[in-house]
N, C-alpha and C positions, 0 to 999 in steps of 0.2 A: 898152030892152026887147028890141029885135031882137038886140042883141049877146048878151044873156043867153040868148035862145032859140037863137041860132046856136051859142053855146058849149055849151049843153046837148046839142044834136044832135051836135056833133063829139065831145063826151065820150062819149056813148052809143055812137057808132060805134067809137071807139077801144077802149072797154071790151069791146064784143062781139067785136072782132078779137082782143084778148088772150085772152078766154075761149075762143074757137074754137081758137086756137093751143094752149092748154093742154089742151083736151079731145082734140085730135088726137094728142097724145103723140108716139109714134114713127112714126105713119102715114106711109107713103111712103118711109121710110128703109131698109126692109129690103132693097131692091135693091142698096144700097151694100155689103151683106154677102156678095153673091154671089161665090163663089170664095175666100173667106177660109178658109184651111186650119187655122188655129189662132190662139191669142192669147197674148200675154205679159200676165199680170195684174199690175197695179200699184195699190196702195191708198195714197193720199197725203192729207196734211193740207193743205188749201188755205191760201194766203197764208203758207206756211212757206218761208223763203228758201233752204234747202238740203236735200239728201237726209238722212233720218234713219237712224241705225244701228238694227238690230232692237231693241236694249235701250232706245232712246229713244222708240220708238213708243208712243203712248197705247193703253190697253187697247181702246178702241173700234175703232182701226184693225186691231189683231190679230184681234178678233172678226169684223169685217166681212170681212177677208181670208179667214179660215177658212170663213165662211159662203159666200162667193163661190167659193172653191176647191171646196167640197163640191158646190155646185150645178153647176159646170162639169164636174166629174168624173162626177157622176151622169148628166148629160146626154150625156156622151161627146164633149164638145168638147175637142180637143187644146189643152193650155195648159202654161205653165210660169210660175213665180214668180221664181225666183232665176236670175241670169245663169250660175251654176255648175250649174244643174239639167241632168242628162243628157238631158232631153227638150227642151232649148233648141233653138230653130229660128229663125235670123235672119230668115226670111221671114214669121214670124207678125206680125200686127198687134198694137197695144197696146190692151188693154182697161183703161182707167184709171177708178178709182173715187176721187172726190175728196170729202172731207168738210171743209166750211168752217164753223167755229164763229164765229158773230157774237153779240156780247153787246150787248143794248140796256140801257135803264135798269132795267127790272124783268123783262124776258123774255130768254131765251136762245134762239137759233135755230141749228139745224144744217142747213146747205144740203147736199144730196146731188146728185152729178152722176155719171153713168156715160156714158163716151164711148169710141168706138173710133177710134183714130188709125191711119191708113194712110199709107204712103209714096205720094206723088203727084208727077206731073211736069206742068209747065205745057205746054199745047198750043202756045203761041207760042214757047217755048224749052225743049225737052225736057231740056236740060242742067241746068235748075233743078229740084231735087227737094227735097221737104220733107214733114213729117208734117202731115196735116190731119184734122180730126174728120169722119168720114163717117157716124157714127151717134151720136146724143146724146139723153139724157133726164135728167130730174132732178126735184127737189122739195125740200121743207124740212119740218122738224119744229120746232114752236115750243112752248115750255112754260116754266114757272117754273124748271125745272131741265133740264139736258140729258137728254133722255129716250133712254137707251141702247136699250131694247127697241123703241121706235117707230122709231128710226133704223135699227136692224138690219132690222126688218120692211120699211121703205120701200126700203132698198137691195136686199133680197131680191126684192121685187116688181119693181124696175128690172132686176135681173139676169134674172128670169124673162122679162121683156119682150125682153131681148137674145136669150136662148136661143130664144124663140118666133120672133123675126124671123130669127135665124140659120138655123134649120131650115126656115123657110118658103121660103128660096131655096137651101139646101144640103141637100136631102133625102137624097141619096146619101151625103153626109158622115156623116150620123147612123148609117146602117147600117155603114159602113166603120169608124168609130171605135169603135162598140160591139163589132164583131168583133175588132178589134185589142186592145181592153181585156180581152176574154174569153181571148184567147190568152196574154196576159202574166201 
């Protein structure tokens, strides 16, 4: 009986910790966006072994990319999508949207993740540089069929969260990028 009671207490503590983490969302990560001058947008299919050509991309990736592009453009955050884009800037961080489609027995799930990858150096050895996720959020859509509309809405909400966090620590960037957009 004591083991069962102890197990129940530990389980309730663990579940409340998981709930608190999911409710927190991106809280506290916005400081990691300070000084980011722009992003390279990538929309990818999770668990896919290699980069897809544009013609191979599923329709959902194309729609999500178009939605994210429109949101970043409207917000005035400098970005580029293609390496051949004239707006390309090698100092930009990577904003990666990953859609992972998991199929269960009778339900399909699409996991969504939006993360910002930035180049970082180790303090113990500055010669070691790599990309690390400095801002991350995600969710999932579950249904009898892959729900395109719900997935697009969820990713849209996640991008809105990124934009909000971005401008909370880069307020001058907002005015500068809007002025540049009006001049062009």
